[in-house]
N, C-alpha and C positions, 0 to 999 in steps of 0.2 A: 525716691522722694526727691523732687527738684531742689536745687540749691536754695532758691528763694524760700521755700517752705522750711528747709533746715535752718536757715538764718532766722526766720520768724520764730521757730521753736527755741533757738538759742536765746533770743531776746526775751521771750516769754519766761524761759527758765531763769534768767538773771533777774528779771523784773519781779517774779513771784518769790524767789528764794535767793536773795542777794549773795550771801557768802557761799552757800552750798551750790547755788546756781553758777557762780563764777568758777568754782572749783571744777564742777562737772563740765561746763562749757569749755574750759581751758583744755581738759583732757580730750574732749570731742574734737575741738578745732585743731589740735595738734595731730591727732591720729587720722583725721579726715582733712587733708590739706586744702581742698577747694574752699573750705570755710575760712574767710579772712579773719585774721587776728583783730582787725579793726572792728569787726562785728562784736567782739567780746569785751575787751578791756576799756576802750573809750565809752562804750555803752554802759558798762558797770560804773565807771566814774560819773557819767551823766546821771544815772539813776541814784547814785550815792549823793550827789549834790541836791537832787530833788527831795531826798529823805533826810537831809541835814547832817550827814556824817561828818565827824571831826577828823583832824589829821591822823591821830593814832589808828582810828578805824579804817581810814583810807590806806594807810601803810599795811595794816593787817589784811585788808581786802586784796592788795597787790601781792602780798606773800602767799595768801591762799590760792590766788590765780596762778602765781609762779610755780607753786607746788603741783597744782593740777597739770600745768603745761609740762612740768618735769616728769610726771608720771607718764603722760602721753609720749614724750620724747624717749623715755626709757623703754616703752613698749616697742617703738620703732627700732631702737638700738638692739634690743634682744632679738627681734625678728631678723635683723640683718646678721647678727652674730650667729644665730642658730641655723638660718637658711643657707648662708654662705653666698658667695658671689654668683656662681652659676645659676642656682635656683632663683636668686633675687632678680637677676637679669630677665628671667622669663616674665616676672610681674612688672618690672620697671618699664618694659617696652609699651605697656598700656598707658603710661603717663609720659611717653615720648623721651625716655632716657635710654640712650644707646650704650653699647659697651664702650665706645670711644669717649662719650661724656662721662661715664662712670670712672674710667681710667684717669681722665683728667682730674676729676674731683678727688680720687684717691691720692694722686700725686700731690695735689694742692694740700690735702689733709695731712699727708706725711710731713710736709714742710711746716705747716702751721698748727697741727694737731690741737694742743690745749687751747691756744688762742682762738682757733676756729670754733671750738665748742662754746667758749665763753662769749665771744663777740658775735658769733653766728646766731646766737639766740636773740639778737637784737636786730636782725635783718629779715624783713618779711619774706616769705616763701622759703628762704634758705634756712630759717630757724628750725623747721621741721626736718629738712633734708640732711642737715649736718649729722644727725644721728646715724644715718646709713653708713657713711665711711667710718665713723667711730666704731660701729659694730663690726663691720667687715674687717677692719684693721685691728680688731681686738684691743681697743683702748681699755685700760683697766676700769672696771665698773665704778670703783670708789672715786677715781679722778673724774670720770665722765659725769657722775652724779654731782660732785662738788661744783664743777664748772657749769653744768646745766642748771642747777638750782640757783646759783648766783646770777647767771645771765638771764634766766627766765624771770626771776623775781625783780631784777632791775628793770627789765623791759615792761613787765606788767604794771609795776608801780608807776613808771613814767607814763604809760598810756592811760592808766586810771586817773592820774593827775590832770592829763590833758582833757579827758572827758569831763572831769569834775569842773575844771576851769570854764569850759564851754557851758556846762550846766548852770554854774553860778552866774556867768555872763548873761545867759538867757533869762534867768530869774530877775536880774537887775534891769534888763532891757524891757521886759513886760511890766 
């Protein structure tokens, strides 16, 4: 399935089933990295603005999206944890991640571990990848989940508000 078709599917999923759609789309976009986060959360915020959602509903939508992203991140974490470094390197070569790059990321992660998971959730592309060194270096699952949920919910709420703002602005413009 080409990337464009996948993005169209994600947008339709969110449009047709806002809360469930955002939850499922967040899982999908986290596990399948080529899908941009910007296709999920700002779109959800825009759709929410068109449907007249209020502040508490927007926050709940962000939390639902953050939980979906956290589940996707946990899948990646568990894969890295179970496969281990050697097996994972065989698959990472297909996305142009060499052993040298992985070693660099692992060293960086050892230095910033907890902060890397929390703040890494707010950096596009890196947000999905931070789960790999967390799993490889056997970060405690409870700590990983706490930082992942906090960072993912903060990120999704922020992007939903941005999409909502542009949706309200477009309603006022027209």
